C-alpha positions as CSV (number, residue, x, y, z in Angstrom):
1,M,-61.8,-2.8,-57.5
2,F,-62.6,-6.5,-57.7
3,T,-63.9,-7.8,-61.0
4,C,-64.7,-11.4,-61.8
5,D,-66.0,-12.3,-65.3
6,M,-64.8,-15.9,-65.4
7,C,-66.9,-18.4,-67.4
8,L,-67.0,-21.3,-65.1
9,H,-68.9,-24.6,-65.1
10,D,-70.4,-23.9,-61.7
11,A,-72.0,-20.4,-61.6
12,G,-71.3,-20.1,-57.9
13,S,-67.5,-20.4,-58.4
14,S,-67.2,-16.6,-59.3
15,V,-68.9,-15.8,-56.0
16,S,-66.7,-18.3,-54.1
17,A,-63.6,-16.6,-55.7
18,F,-64.7,-13.3,-54.4
19,L,-65.3,-14.7,-50.9
20,E,-61.8,-16.2,-50.9
21,F,-60.4,-12.7,-51.5
22,V,-62.5,-11.4,-48.7
23,E,-61.2,-14.0,-46.3
24,A,-57.6,-13.4,-47.4
25,G,-57.9,-9.8,-46.4
26,V,-56.7,-8.4,-49.6
27,L,-59.6,-6.1,-50.4
28,E,-59.9,-2.6,-49.1
29,E,-63.2,-1.4,-47.5
30,G,-65.2,0.5,-50.0
31,C,-63.8,-1.1,-53.1
32,L,-66.1,-1.7,-56.0
33,V,-67.1,-5.3,-56.6
34,V,-68.4,-6.6,-60.0
35,I,-69.1,-10.3,-60.3
36,A,-70.6,-11.9,-63.4
37,V,-72.6,-15.0,-62.6
38,K,-73.1,-17.2,-65.7
39,V,-75.9,-19.7,-65.0
40,N,-75.2,-22.6,-67.4
41,T,-78.2,-24.6,-66.4
42,R,-80.4,-25.1,-69.4
43,G,-84.2,-25.0,-69.4
44,K,-84.7,-22.9,-66.3
45,G,-86.2,-19.8,-67.9
46,T,-85.7,-16.3,-66.6
47,E,-87.4,-16.9,-63.3
48,G,-85.4,-20.0,-62.6
49,R,-82.1,-18.3,-63.5
50,D,-83.0,-15.3,-61.3
51,G,-83.7,-17.8,-58.4
52,I,-80.3,-19.4,-58.8
53,V,-78.6,-16.0,-58.8
54,K,-80.5,-15.0,-55.7
55,R,-78.8,-17.9,-53.8
56,Y,-75.5,-16.4,-54.8
57,T,-76.4,-12.9,-53.8
58,E,-77.5,-14.2,-50.4
59,R,-73.9,-15.5,-50.0
60,V,-72.3,-12.1,-50.6
61,G,-75.1,-9.8,-49.2
62,G,-73.4,-9.5,-45.8
63,V,-70.2,-8.1,-47.2
64,L,-71.5,-5.9,-50.0
65,D,-73.2,-2.6,-49.4
66,G,-75.7,-1.2,-52.0
67,M,-75.7,-4.6,-53.8
68,R,-77.7,-4.7,-57.0
69,V,-78.1,-7.3,-59.7
70,F,-78.2,-6.4,-63.3
71,H,-79.0,-8.2,-66.5
72,L,-76.9,-6.2,-68.9
73,M,-78.1,-5.7,-72.5
74,T,-74.9,-7.0,-73.9
75,S,-74.9,-10.1,-71.6
76,K,-76.3,-13.4,-72.6
77,E,-79.7,-14.4,-71.2
78,R,-78.0,-16.7,-68.7
79,E,-75.7,-14.0,-67.2
80,R,-76.4,-11.6,-64.3
81,T,-74.0,-9.1,-62.9
82,I,-73.7,-8.4,-59.1
83,V,-72.4,-5.0,-58.2
84,G,-71.7,-3.5,-54.8
85,R,-69.1,-2.0,-52.5
86,Y,-67.1,-4.2,-50.1
87,N,-68.0,-3.1,-46.5
88,G,-64.8,-4.5,-44.9
89,K,-66.6,-7.3,-43.0
90,S,-65.6,-10.9,-42.9
91,I,-68.1,-13.6,-44.0
92,M,-67.1,-15.4,-40.8
93,S,-68.3,-12.6,-38.5
């Protein structure tokens, strides 16, 4: 399982951290991946935040099977959670 719930200034840093693990070859195919994306940009509204998160899901879509994005009830309004299973592919392929 790979879980990233870091509160980072740049929301995309949690996705970048996951992709670094992918390229390092330390994840097993089929492992569950849970990435919290915390959009710190103010004034974007729900649609704007969802659009920002969509950019990050596009970055990981090729390596996650069954990927879904959730806005969990206990999460802040600016947080979305990406969940999927690592398919063993490299982002470079």
